[in-house]
N, C-alpha and C positions, 0 to 999 in steps of 0.2 A: 719177277719177269710181265712187262706189262708192255699195251699198246704204247710205243714211243714218239712214232708221227706216221704222217700220210705224206705220198708225192704224187703230182700233178709230171706230166712231161709235156711239153710243147715244145716247135720248133723256135730256134734263136730270133727270127724273124718277129715271132707271134708270143714273145713271152711277155711285153710289155701289157699287150690285152691282156693276154690271161691272165696276170698278176692283178690289173685294175677289176676286172670282169670278178673271181674270185671274191678279190677282195671286198667290191661293192657289197658280193652276196652276204657275206658274213660278218661285217659291217665291224673288217680289221686291215689294215694298212701291214702292207708287208712291206719287207725291209731288203736292202740287198744284202744276200748270204755272200756273194764271193766265187771265187773260182775254187775248183777239185782239183788240184792240179795233175793228181796222180788219174784221174777218173776220166779227164775231158771235159769235163761239165759247169755249168753254173747253177747255181739257186736263187731266189727268193724266199725269203720263210714269214711267216705271220704266228704267232703267239696264240694258244687256243688255254682251255680251260681244264686241270685237273694234268697239268705235268707234262702237256703233249704240241705237236707243233705242225705245220703243212705246210711243205716245200712246193714250190713252182717249177722246174729240175729244166734243161738244153742241152742238149751235145754244143759243142763246139769242134772248128773246124780244127781238131790235133789229134795228131797219132793216138792219143793215150783214149781217145773213144774210141777206135776199134782194138785197142790191145787190152783192153779190161774189159770183164763180165759189167758194171754197171754201166760204163759207158755203151759198151751195144746193148745193153737193155735197155735205155732213154733213145739211142737213136733209133733203135727196133720199132719203138713203140712210138716216135713222130713219125717215121715213115710210114706210119699205118695210120696219120691222121692226129696222132697225141690223144690225151685224154690220162685217166687213171694207170700212174702206173706200179707202185706197188703198199704195201705197208707193212709196219719195219716195230720189230715188239724188241723193247730195253731189257737188256739185264744187267746185274750187281758184278756176275764172275762171267766171262765169256769162257771162259777155262772150262766150263759143264757143259756147254753145247760145242766144245772141240772134244775131247774126252767122249763125247755123247757121237756124234759124224764120225770122228776119225778125220779132221784136218784142225787145222791151226787158221785163226783168226789175221786180219790184217790191219795196219795202222791208216785208215783214212784222213784226211786233213781238207781245210778250207780255207782260203786266206781274206778276209773279211776286208772293204775297201777301206778301212782303217787301218789297217796291217798287221789287229790281233790276228792270228791261228787256232780254231779252233780245230780238237784229235778227238779219237775215239779207234775201239777196234771194231773191226765190223766181221759175219762168215755169213757164210750161206747164199752169198748172189748170184753165184752159178747156179745156183740148186734155182733159184727166183728166175732166173732165167732162160731155164730151160722150162720150168712150172709156176705161171705167173699169179697161180693161185696162193703159192706159198709166199710164206712173208722169210725177210732174213732179220739178224741179230746185228744189235748194237751192244755195245758197253763204252761209256762216255767216258773219255780221260779227262778233257777240259772242265772246268767250273758252271763256265756259262752256256748251259744247255738254252737253247735255239727257244726257250716256250717262258726266259724269262726278260727275252728283248725288248717287252713292251707289256703293260696292261692287257691280259687276254679277256674278252667279253663273250664268246663262244665256246660254245664246246661240238665236242662230236658226241652225237646220240648212237650213230647205228650207220656199219656199212655195211656191202649188201658181195657178196663175193659169188665169183662163179667157180664153184671147187665142191669136192665132197669133202665135207666136214671130219669124216673120219680122216682124210686123210692129210687137211691140216692140223688137225690134232695129235697124229702119229710123228708130224712132224718138229711141231712145238714142243712134241711131248707133256706136255700138260693141258689140264682143260680149260678149253676154249672160256669158258664163263670167269673162272678167276681171271686169266689174263687179261683179259677186256673190261672186267670189275667197274659195270656202268653201263660201257657200254653194247649195242645189242649186235651180235652176229648172223649176219642173213645168210647162210650159205646157200644157192641153188646150184644144182646138177646141171651143168652145159652137156649141151649134144656134141660137141667137139672138142676134141682134146689141143686143137687151135683157139678155141676162142674159152678163153676161163683169165681168172683173175679180178683182183678190183673193179667194182663194174660202176657203183655208186656209194654215196656217201652221205646222208640226212648230219645234219646240225642242226642245233639250236642256238637263237642268235635271238635276245631281246622276248624271250617269249614264245618264240616262234617257229619252225621245223623252214627250213631251209636245205632242201634237195639238190646235189649240184650230181649231175650223168657224166 
């Protein structure tokens, strides 16, 4: 169990600006990650050190956007101005999570511009939609993890989450220190259940701290 990736949501009209802005801040070029046909979204991704990556994702004008939890989560975030959407935990055997929370995972996929398909299993997105401070879980089926698209030069140093650490620990089912493995997690209790979730990420690039909120 490990931190797999972090997601930043923006509108379709602003995704190019967001990709260029964040890419310049962390010294890493994003690539076109293609379309999530099941979710009605598309993304751009950039590799990070320690087998992690960052995605910038936007909703599309597609029925699947409103019909799936992930599509609805992305659309809802962009309708409030966009920003950090969520953080995602990678696991080697998602059946353990399935058994613990009593639900089955679904298959996710996206088509790269070159026609190659990436696929994974995911679970917990509906919970994330209802409680943005909680992550969802993925088990990669494809061998080509998005952290391997090019040489990574930037690492996640710290993430700040508006939410209770005990609630997060209970949902993950593990100690957050072990899950994050060197990435500092800063949980701040929110004054409102309506204002929770990933609020800030601190990166280390070229020996300097870069904070994106």
